[in-house]
KOLGU-4560 file (N, C-alpha, C; in nm, 3 decimals, padded with zeros to 5 digits):
<recs>
<n_xx: 00.085 n_yy: -00.123 n_zz: -00.002 ca_xx: -00.001 ca_yy: 00.012 ca_zz: 00.000 c_xx: 00.099 c_yy: 00.109 c_zz: 00.001 mol: A seq: 1 type: MET>
<n_xx: 00.047 n_yy: 00.214 n_zz: -00.088 ca_xx: 00.124 ca_yy: 00.352 ca_zz: -00.086 c_xx: 00.052 c_yy: 00.458 c_zz: -00.034 mol: A seq: 2 type: THR>
<n_xx: 00.106 n_yy: 00.586 n_zz: 00.017 ca_xx: 00.021 ca_yy: 00.646 ca_zz: 00.086 c_xx: 00.107 c_yy: 00.783 c_zz: 00.037 mol: A seq: 3 type: MET>
<n_xx: -00.011 n_yy: 00.875 n_zz: -00.019 ca_xx: 00.053 ca_yy: 00.996 ca_zz: -00.056 c_xx: 00.100 c_yy: 01.079 c_zz: 00.064 mol: A seq: 4 type: THR>
<n_xx: 00.185 n_yy: 01.198 n_zz: 00.020 ca_xx: 00.224 ca_yy: 01.279 ca_zz: 00.128 c_xx: 00.125 c_yy: 01.342 c_zz: 00.199 mol: A seq: 5 type: LEU>
<n_xx: 00.024 n_yy: 01.382 n_zz: 00.158 ca_xx: -00.103 ca_yy: 01.430 ca_zz: 00.202 c_xx: -00.145 c_yy: 01.349 c_zz: 00.312 mol: A seq: 6 type: LYS>
<n_xx: -00.158 n_yy: 01.230 n_zz: 00.264 ca_xx: -00.219 ca_yy: 01.129 ca_zz: 00.338 c_xx: -00.133 c_yy: 01.101 c_zz: 00.463 mol: A seq: 7 type: GLU>
<n_xx: 00.012 n_yy: 01.081 n_zz: 00.448 ca_xx: 00.092 ca_yy: 01.094 ca_zz: 00.547 c_xx: 00.075 c_yy: 01.194 c_zz: 00.680 mol: A seq: 8 type: LEU>
<n_xx: 00.081 n_yy: 01.324 n_zz: 00.607 ca_xx: 00.073 ca_yy: 01.425 ca_zz: 00.681 c_xx: -00.043 c_yy: 01.431 c_zz: 00.759 mol: A seq: 9 type: GLU>
<n_xx: -00.187 n_yy: 01.399 n_zz: 00.730 ca_xx: -00.294 ca_yy: 01.370 ca_zz: 00.810 c_xx: -00.274 c_yy: 01.252 c_zz: 00.888 mol: A seq: 10 type: ALA>
<n_xx: -00.219 n_yy: 01.144 n_zz: 00.880 ca_xx: -00.182 ca_yy: 01.050 ca_zz: 00.963 c_xx: -00.101 c_yy: 01.071 c_zz: 01.075 mol: A seq: 11 type: GLN>
<n_xx: 00.012 n_yy: 01.183 n_zz: 01.050 ca_xx: 00.113 ca_yy: 01.225 ca_zz: 01.150 c_xx: 00.038 c_yy: 01.348 c_zz: 01.244 mol: A seq: 12 type: LEU>
<n_xx: -00.050 n_yy: 01.396 n_zz: 01.168 ca_xx: -00.139 ca_yy: 01.532 ca_zz: 01.246 c_xx: -00.219 c_yy: 01.446 c_zz: 01.357 mol: A seq: 13 type: LEU>
<n_xx: -00.280 n_yy: 01.343 n_zz: 01.346 ca_xx: -00.370 ca_yy: 01.255 ca_zz: 01.415 c_xx: -00.304 c_yy: 01.192 c_zz: 01.535 mol: A seq: 14 type: SER>
<n_xx: -00.187 n_yy: 01.178 n_zz: 01.556 ca_xx: -00.097 ca_yy: 01.111 ca_zz: 01.648 c_xx: -00.096 c_yy: 01.189 c_zz: 01.762 mol: A seq: 15 type: LEU>
<n_xx: -00.082 n_yy: 01.140 n_zz: 01.884 ca_xx: -00.081 ca_yy: 01.197 ca_zz: 02.030 c_xx: 00.044 c_yy: 01.227 c_zz: 02.024 mol: A seq: 16 type: ASN>
<n_xx: 00.119 n_yy: 01.319 n_zz: 02.112 ca_xx: 00.235 ca_yy: 01.373 ca_zz: 02.129 c_xx: 00.361 c_yy: 01.267 c_zz: 02.158 mol: A seq: 17 type: PRO>
<n_xx: 00.295 n_yy: 01.166 n_zz: 02.236 ca_xx: 00.400 ca_yy: 01.020 ca_zz: 02.247 c_xx: 00.422 c_yy: 00.983 c_zz: 02.122 mol: A seq: 18 type: THR>
<n_xx: 00.311 n_yy: 00.966 n_zz: 02.032 ca_xx: 00.338 ca_yy: 00.877 ca_zz: 01.920 c_xx: 00.408 c_yy: 00.956 c_zz: 01.805 mol: A seq: 19 type: GLN>
<n_xx: 00.409 n_yy: 01.092 n_zz: 01.815 ca_xx: 00.460 ca_yy: 01.185 ca_zz: 01.723 c_xx: 00.619 c_yy: 01.196 c_zz: 01.784 mol: A seq: 20 type: LYS>
<n_xx: 00.649 n_yy: 01.179 n_zz: 01.872 ca_xx: 00.788 ca_yy: 01.137 ca_zz: 01.926 c_xx: 00.841 c_yy: 01.040 c_zz: 01.889 mol: A seq: 21 type: ALA>
<n_xx: 00.778 n_yy: 00.930 n_zz: 01.864 ca_xx: 00.849 ca_yy: 00.782 ca_zz: 01.844 c_xx: 00.850 c_yy: 00.820 c_zz: 01.694 mol: A seq: 22 type: GLU>
<n_xx: 00.769 n_yy: 00.845 n_zz: 01.623 ca_xx: 00.766 ca_yy: 00.880 ca_zz: 01.481 c_xx: 00.887 c_yy: 00.961 c_zz: 01.448 mol: A seq: 23 type: ALA>
<n_xx: 00.901 n_yy: 01.080 n_zz: 01.508 ca_xx: 01.045 ca_yy: 01.148 ca_zz: 01.500 c_xx: 01.172 c_yy: 01.051 c_zz: 01.505 mol: A seq: 24 type: ILE>
<n_xx: 01.163 n_yy: 00.969 n_zz: 01.602 ca_xx: 01.275 ca_yy: 00.919 ca_zz: 01.664 c_xx: 01.300 c_yy: 00.815 c_zz: 01.535 mol: A seq: 25 type: ARG>
<n_xx: 01.215 n_yy: 00.733 n_zz: 01.481 ca_xx: 01.226 ca_yy: 00.640 ca_zz: 01.386 c_xx: 01.274 c_yy: 00.690 c_zz: 01.263 mol: A seq: 26 type: ILE>
<n_xx: 01.249 n_yy: 00.840 n_zz: 01.220 ca_xx: 01.269 ca_yy: 00.898 ca_zz: 01.113 c_xx: 01.403 c_yy: 00.956 c_zz: 01.112 mol: A seq: 27 type: LEU>
<n_xx: 01.444 n_yy: 00.969 n_zz: 01.223 ca_xx: 01.578 ca_yy: 01.043 ca_zz: 01.250 c_xx: 01.654 c_yy: 00.925 c_zz: 01.225 mol: A seq: 28 type: THR>
<n_xx: 01.632 n_yy: 00.818 n_zz: 01.294 ca_xx: 01.751 ca_yy: 00.732 ca_zz: 01.281 c_xx: 01.771 c_yy: 00.656 c_zz: 01.145 mol: A seq: 29 type: GLN>
<n_xx: 01.655 n_yy: 00.680 n_zz: 01.044 ca_xx: 01.663 ca_yy: 00.655 ca_zz: 00.931 c_xx: 01.752 c_yy: 00.756 c_zz: 00.850 mol: A seq: 30 type: THR>
<n_xx: 01.796 n_yy: 00.846 n_zz: 00.886 ca_xx: 01.869 ca_yy: 00.956 ca_zz: 00.839 c_xx: 02.008 c_yy: 00.951 c_zz: 00.865 mol: A seq: 31 type: LEU>
<n_xx: 02.101 n_yy: 00.977 n_zz: 00.785 ca_xx: 02.226 ca_yy: 01.006 ca_zz: 00.853 c_xx: 02.268 c_yy: 01.125 c_zz: 00.750 mol: A seq: 32 type: SER>
<n_xx: 02.369 n_yy: 01.207 n_zz: 00.827 ca_xx: 02.431 ca_yy: 01.331 ca_zz: 00.736 c_xx: 02.473 c_yy: 01.277 c_zz: 00.610 mol: A seq: 33 type: ASN>
<n_xx: 02.562 n_yy: 01.172 n_zz: 00.604 ca_xx: 02.570 ca_yy: 01.131 ca_zz: 00.441 c_xx: 02.471 c_yy: 01.090 c_zz: 00.394 mol: A seq: 34 type: LYS>
<n_xx: 02.365 n_yy: 01.047 n_zz: 00.424 ca_xx: 02.237 ca_yy: 01.024 ca_zz: 00.301 c_xx: 02.207 c_yy: 01.142 c_zz: 00.276 mol: A seq: 35 type: SER>
<n_xx: 02.225 n_yy: 01.281 n_zz: 00.341 ca_xx: 02.185 ca_yy: 01.415 ca_zz: 00.289 c_xx: 02.302 c_yy: 01.453 c_zz: 00.217 mol: A seq: 36 type: LEU>
<n_xx: 02.410 n_yy: 01.409 n_zz: 00.177 ca_xx: 02.499 ca_yy: 01.442 ca_zz: 00.113 c_xx: 02.623 c_yy: 01.530 c_zz: 00.203 mol: A seq: 37 type: GLY>
<n_xx: 02.608 n_yy: 01.547 n_zz: 00.305 ca_xx: 02.728 ca_yy: 01.590 ca_zz: 00.410 c_xx: 02.772 c_yy: 01.482 c_zz: 00.492 mol: A seq: 38 type: ILE>
<n_xx: 02.915 n_yy: 01.501 n_zz: 00.498 ca_xx: 02.999 ca_yy: 01.401 ca_zz: 00.576 c_xx: 03.104 c_yy: 01.477 c_zz: 00.678 mol: A seq: 39 type: THR>
<n_xx: 03.138 n_yy: 01.391 n_zz: 00.773 ca_xx: 03.254 ca_yy: 01.451 ca_zz: 00.837 c_xx: 03.334 c_yy: 01.328 c_zz: 00.869 mol: A seq: 40 type: LYS>
<n_xx: 03.472 n_yy: 01.401 n_zz: 00.831 ca_xx: 03.595 ca_yy: 01.319 ca_zz: 00.842 c_xx: 03.706 c_yy: 01.383 c_zz: 00.944 mol: A seq: 41 type: THR>
<n_xx: 03.753 n_yy: 01.298 n_zz: 01.015 ca_xx: 03.842 ca_yy: 01.382 ca_zz: 01.106 c_xx: 03.960 c_yy: 01.436 c_zz: 01.043 mol: A seq: 42 type: PRO>
<n_xx: 03.998 n_yy: 01.346 n_zz: 00.960 ca_xx: 04.122 ca_yy: 01.402 ca_zz: 00.860 c_xx: 04.092 c_yy: 01.519 c_zz: 00.796 mol: A seq: 43 type: GLU>
<n_xx: 03.970 n_yy: 01.559 n_zz: 00.766 ca_xx: 03.934 ca_yy: 01.656 ca_zz: 00.657 c_xx: 03.870 c_yy: 01.783 c_zz: 00.719 mol: A seq: 44 type: VAL>
<n_xx: 03.944 n_yy: 01.891 n_zz: 00.732 ca_xx: 03.889 ca_yy: 02.011 ca_zz: 00.813 c_xx: 03.878 c_yy: 01.969 c_zz: 00.948 mol: A seq: 45 type: PHE>
<n_xx: 03.957 n_yy: 01.904 n_zz: 01.011 ca_xx: 03.932 ca_yy: 01.855 ca_zz: 01.150 c_xx: 03.811 c_yy: 01.805 c_zz: 01.189 mol: A seq: 46 type: GLY>
<n_xx: 03.733 n_yy: 01.750 n_zz: 01.097 ca_xx: 03.587 ca_yy: 01.673 ca_zz: 01.105 c_xx: 03.479 c_yy: 01.768 c_zz: 01.072 mol: A seq: 47 type: GLY>
<n_xx: 03.504 n_yy: 01.888 n_zz: 01.057 ca_xx: 03.388 ca_yy: 01.979 ca_zz: 01.007 c_xx: 03.314 c_yy: 01.914 c_zz: 00.917 mol: A seq: 48 type: ASP>
<n_xx: 03.197 n_yy: 01.957 n_zz: 00.937 ca_xx: 03.081 ca_yy: 01.879 ca_zz: 00.809 c_xx: 03.136 c_yy: 01.962 c_zz: 00.667 mol: A seq: 49 type: ALA>
<n_xx: 03.094 n_yy: 01.859 n_zz: 00.582 ca_xx: 03.146 ca_yy: 01.929 ca_zz: 00.436 c_xx: 03.063 c_yy: 01.840 c_zz: 00.335 mol: A seq: 50 type: ARG>
<n_xx: 03.069 n_yy: 01.903 n_zz: 00.215 ca_xx: 02.999 ca_yy: 01.852 ca_zz: 00.106 c_xx: 03.060 c_yy: 01.719 c_zz: 00.051 mol: A seq: 51 type: ILE>
<n_xx: 02.987 n_yy: 01.578 n_zz: 00.052 ca_xx: 03.061 ca_yy: 01.465 ca_zz: 00.026 c_xx: 03.141 c_yy: 01.473 c_zz: -00.086 mol: A seq: 52 type: VAL>
<n_xx: 03.255 n_yy: 01.408 n_zz: -00.087 ca_xx: 03.330 ca_yy: 01.405 ca_zz: -00.195 c_xx: 03.427 c_yy: 01.528 c_zz: -00.242 mol: A seq: 53 type: ASN>
<n_xx: 03.369 n_yy: 01.611 n_zz: -00.138 ca_xx: 03.475 ca_yy: 01.777 ca_zz: -00.184 c_xx: 03.549 c_yy: 01.800 c_zz: -00.078 mol: A seq: 54 type: THR>
<n_xx: 03.586 n_yy: 01.926 n_zz: -00.079 ca_xx: 03.670 ca_yy: 01.987 ca_zz: 00.021 c_xx: 03.599 c_yy: 02.111 c_zz: 00.056 mol: A seq: 55 type: ARG>
<n_xx: 03.463 n_yy: 02.113 n_zz: 00.023 ca_xx: 03.378 ca_yy: 02.239 ca_zz: 00.041 c_xx: 03.296 c_yy: 02.232 c_zz: 00.190 mol: A seq: 56 type: LEU>
<n_xx: 03.353 n_yy: 02.292 n_zz: 00.295 ca_xx: 03.292 ca_yy: 02.304 ca_zz: 00.418 c_xx: 03.157 c_yy: 02.369 c_zz: 00.415 mol: A seq: 57 type: PRO>
<n_xx: 03.087 n_yy: 02.301 n_zz: 00.524 ca_xx: 02.934 ca_yy: 02.360 ca_zz: 00.531 c_xx: 02.969 c_yy: 02.484 c_zz: 00.573 mol: A seq: 58 type: VAL>
<n_xx: 03.032 n_yy: 02.488 n_zz: 00.681 ca_xx: 03.067 ca_yy: 02.640 ca_zz: 00.768 c_xx: 03.089 c_yy: 02.737 c_zz: 00.637 mol: A seq: 59 type: TRP>
<n_xx: 03.146 n_yy: 02.725 n_zz: 00.546 ca_xx: 03.177 ca_yy: 02.828 ca_zz: 00.455 c_xx: 03.048 c_yy: 02.870 c_zz: 00.393 mol: A seq: 60 type: LEU>
<n_xx: 02.952 n_yy: 02.792 n_zz: 00.358 ca_xx: 02.806 ca_yy: 02.843 ca_zz: 00.291 c_xx: 02.727 c_yy: 02.887 c_zz: 00.410 mol: A seq: 61 type: PHE>
<n_xx: 02.755 n_yy: 02.868 n_zz: 00.526 ca_xx: 02.654 ca_yy: 02.918 ca_zz: 00.636 c_xx: 02.734 c_yy: 03.060 c_zz: 00.659 mol: A seq: 62 type: VAL>
<n_xx: 02.825 n_yy: 03.065 n_zz: 00.648 ca_xx: 02.920 ca_yy: 03.221 ca_zz: 00.655 c_xx: 02.885 c_yy: 03.311 c_zz: 00.569 mol: A seq: 63 type: SER>
<n_xx: 02.875 n_yy: 03.249 n_zz: 00.418 ca_xx: 02.835 ca_yy: 03.354 ca_zz: 00.324 c_xx: 02.708 c_yy: 03.386 c_zz: 00.326 mol: A seq: 64 type: LEU>
<n_xx: 02.604 n_yy: 03.287 n_zz: 00.359 ca_xx: 02.470 ca_yy: 03.296 ca_zz: 00.361 c_xx: 02.463 c_yy: 03.407 c_zz: 00.491 mol: A seq: 65 type: ARG>
<n_xx: 02.542 n_yy: 03.407 n_zz: 00.589 ca_xx: 02.508 ca_yy: 03.533 ca_zz: 00.695 c_xx: 02.542 c_yy: 03.664 c_zz: 00.659 mol: A seq: 66 type: ARG>
<n_xx: 02.666 n_yy: 03.637 n_zz: 00.567 ca_xx: 02.697 ca_yy: 03.756 ca_zz: 00.498 c_xx: 02.633 c_yy: 03.841 c_zz: 00.388 mol: A seq: 67 type: GLN>
<n_xx: 02.516 n_yy: 03.778 n_zz: 00.359 ca_xx: 02.404 ca_yy: 03.839 ca_zz: 00.261 c_xx: 02.412 c_yy: 03.769 c_zz: 00.154 mol: A seq: 68 type: GLY>
<n_xx: 02.509 n_yy: 03.656 n_zz: 00.134 ca_xx: 02.515 ca_yy: 03.593 ca_zz: -00.016 c_xx: 02.400 c_yy: 03.536 c_zz: -00.072 mol: A seq: 69 type: ALA>
<n_xx: 02.384 n_yy: 03.577 n_zz: -00.189 ca_xx: 02.217 ca_yy: 03.506 ca_zz: -00.242 c_xx: 02.249 c_yy: 03.371 c_zz: -00.273 mol: A seq: 70 type: ALA>
<n_xx: 02.139 n_yy: 03.311 n_zz: -00.327 ca_xx: 02.124 ca_yy: 03.161 ca_zz: -00.344 c_xx: 02.230 c_yy: 03.161 c_zz: -00.489 mol: A seq: 71 type: ASP>
<n_xx: 02.206 n_yy: 03.242 n_zz: -00.574 ca_xx: 02.295 ca_yy: 03.225 ca_zz: -00.690 c_xx: 02.450 c_yy: 03.224 c_zz: -00.681 mol: A seq: 72 type: THR>
<n_xx: 02.499 n_yy: 03.284 n_zz: -00.577 ca_xx: 02.624 ca_yy: 03.301 ca_zz: -00.534 c_xx: 02.661 c_yy: 03.170 c_zz: -00.485 mol: A seq: 73 type: SER>
<n_xx: 02.571 n_yy: 03.096 n_zz: -00.406 ca_xx: 02.594 ca_yy: 02.989 ca_zz: -00.338 c_xx: 02.600 c_yy: 02.860 c_zz: -00.454 mol: A seq: 74 type: LEU>
<n_xx: 02.520 n_yy: 02.886 n_zz: -00.535 ca_xx: 02.510 ca_yy: 02.766 ca_zz: -00.639 c_xx: 02.631 c_yy: 02.786 c_zz: -00.766 mol: A seq: 75 type: LEU>
<n_xx: 02.706 n_yy: 02.903 n_zz: -00.761 ca_xx: 02.831 ca_yy: 02.912 ca_zz: -00.821 c_xx: 02.911 c_yy: 02.794 c_zz: -00.785 mol: A seq: 76 type: MET>
<n_xx: 02.957 n_yy: 02.777 n_zz: -00.669 ca_xx: 03.048 ca_yy: 02.702 ca_zz: -00.601 c_xx: 03.009 c_yy: 02.535 c_zz: -00.638 mol: A seq: 77 type: ALA>
<n_xx: 02.873 n_yy: 02.518 n_zz: -00.650 ca_xx: 02.824 ca_yy: 02.390 ca_zz: -00.696 c_xx: 02.858 c_yy: 02.358 c_zz: -00.835 mol: A seq: 78 type: PHE>
<n_xx: 02.810 n_yy: 02.467 n_zz: -00.907 ca_xx: 02.851 ca_yy: 02.462 ca_zz: -01.087 c_xx: 03.006 c_yy: 02.466 c_zz: -01.085 mol: A seq: 79 type: THR>
<n_xx: 03.059 n_yy: 02.526 n_zz: -01.051 ca_xx: 03.216 ca_yy: 02.520 ca_zz: -01.057 c_xx: 03.280 c_yy: 02.383 c_zz: -01.017 mol: A seq: 80 type: LEU>
<n_xx: 03.245 n_yy: 02.348 n_zz: -00.904 ca_xx: 03.304 ca_yy: 02.214 ca_zz: -00.833 c_xx: 03.218 c_yy: 02.073 c_zz: -00.905 mol: A seq: 81 type: LYS>
<n_xx: 03.111 n_yy: 02.099 n_zz: -00.992 ca_xx: 03.053 ca_yy: 01.980 ca_zz: -01.033 c_xx: 03.022 c_yy: 01.873 c_zz: -00.957 mol: A seq: 82 type: LYS>
<n_xx: 03.005 n_yy: 01.899 n_zz: -00.832 ca_xx: 02.971 ca_yy: 01.820 ca_zz: -00.725 c_xx: 02.847 c_yy: 01.728 c_zz: -00.751 mol: A seq: 83 type: THR>
<n_xx: 02.737 n_yy: 01.836 n_zz: -00.760 ca_xx: 02.620 ca_yy: 01.774 ca_zz: -00.744 c_xx: 02.525 c_yy: 01.893 c_zz: -00.855 mol: A seq: 84 type: PHE>
<n_xx: 02.419 n_yy: 01.868 n_zz: -00.917 ca_xx: 02.349 ca_yy: 01.949 ca_zz: -00.981 c_xx: 02.327 c_yy: 02.079 c_zz: -00.883 mol: A seq: 85 type: PRO>
<n_xx: 02.372 n_yy: 02.181 n_zz: -00.944 ca_xx: 02.341 ca_yy: 02.300 ca_zz: -00.835 c_xx: 02.248 c_yy: 02.331 c_zz: -00.738 mol: A seq: 86 type: PRO>
<n_xx: 02.130 n_yy: 02.286 n_zz: -00.767 ca_xx: 02.027 ca_yy: 02.313 ca_zz: -00.687 c_xx: 02.031 c_yy: 02.192 c_zz: -00.595 mol: A seq: 87 type: GLN>
<n_xx: 02.045 n_yy: 02.076 n_zz: -00.629 ca_xx: 02.054 ca_yy: 01.963 ca_zz: -00.532 c_xx: 02.155 c_yy: 01.988 c_zz: -00.403 mol: A seq: 88 type: GLN>
<n_xx: 02.257 n_yy: 02.056 n_zz: -00.474 ca_xx: 02.363 ca_yy: 02.088 ca_zz: -00.360 c_xx: 02.298 c_yy: 02.201 c_zz: -00.280 mol: A seq: 89 type: GLY>
<n_xx: 02.242 n_yy: 02.304 n_zz: -00.307 ca_xx: 02.208 ca_yy: 02.401 ca_zz: -00.213 c_xx: 02.068 c_yy: 02.319 c_zz: -00.134 mol: A seq: 90 type: LEU>
<n_xx: 01.990 n_yy: 02.237 n_zz: -00.194 ca_xx: 01.890 ca_yy: 02.195 ca_zz: -00.121 c_xx: 01.958 c_yy: 02.119 c_zz: 00.040 mol: A seq: 91 type: ASN>
<n_xx: 02.040 n_yy: 02.025 n_zz: -00.043 ca_xx: 02.128 ca_yy: 01.964 ca_zz: 00.100 c_xx: 02.201 c_yy: 02.049 c_zz: 00.197 mol: A seq: 92 type: LEU>
<n_xx: 02.238 n_yy: 02.190 n_zz: 00.167 ca_xx: 02.282 ca_yy: 02.252 ca_zz: 00.255 c_xx: 02.201 c_yy: 02.311 c_zz: 00.331 mol: A seq: 93 type: LEU>
<n_xx: 02.063 n_yy: 02.349 n_zz: 00.276 ca_xx: 01.917 ca_yy: 02.380 ca_zz: 00.339 c_xx: 01.885 c_yy: 02.313 c_zz: 00.453 mol: A seq: 94 type: HIS>
<n_xx: 01.875 n_yy: 02.177 n_zz: 00.390 ca_xx: 01.835 ca_yy: 02.041 ca_zz: 00.497 c_xx: 01.927 c_yy: 02.055 c_zz: 00.594 mol: A seq: 95 type: THR>
<n_xx: 02.043 n_yy: 02.051 n_zz: 00.597 ca_xx: 02.151 ca_yy: 02.018 ca_zz: 00.696 c_xx: 02.164 c_yy: 02.144 c_zz: 00.814 mol: A seq: 96 type: TYR>
</recs>
């Protein structure tokens, strides 16, 4: 049986607080930073989070964003590195 996102949302909203907490626990266990395209390796940037298969640290993008960089500027880094399709790279940073 497949469920649409709208159906899933309705089911989640109908849960009591304890059940919602359990659902969150189950979902977070199935996610890992690596599945989002983010990794941490002690030997690279001292273990700081970075985009997988790159030396692009997440803190760089966070810093650029805080300084007012537009999404187009951030997308340039992905376009130049050709690591991910640019929008996918930007989405994974926002998700992380």
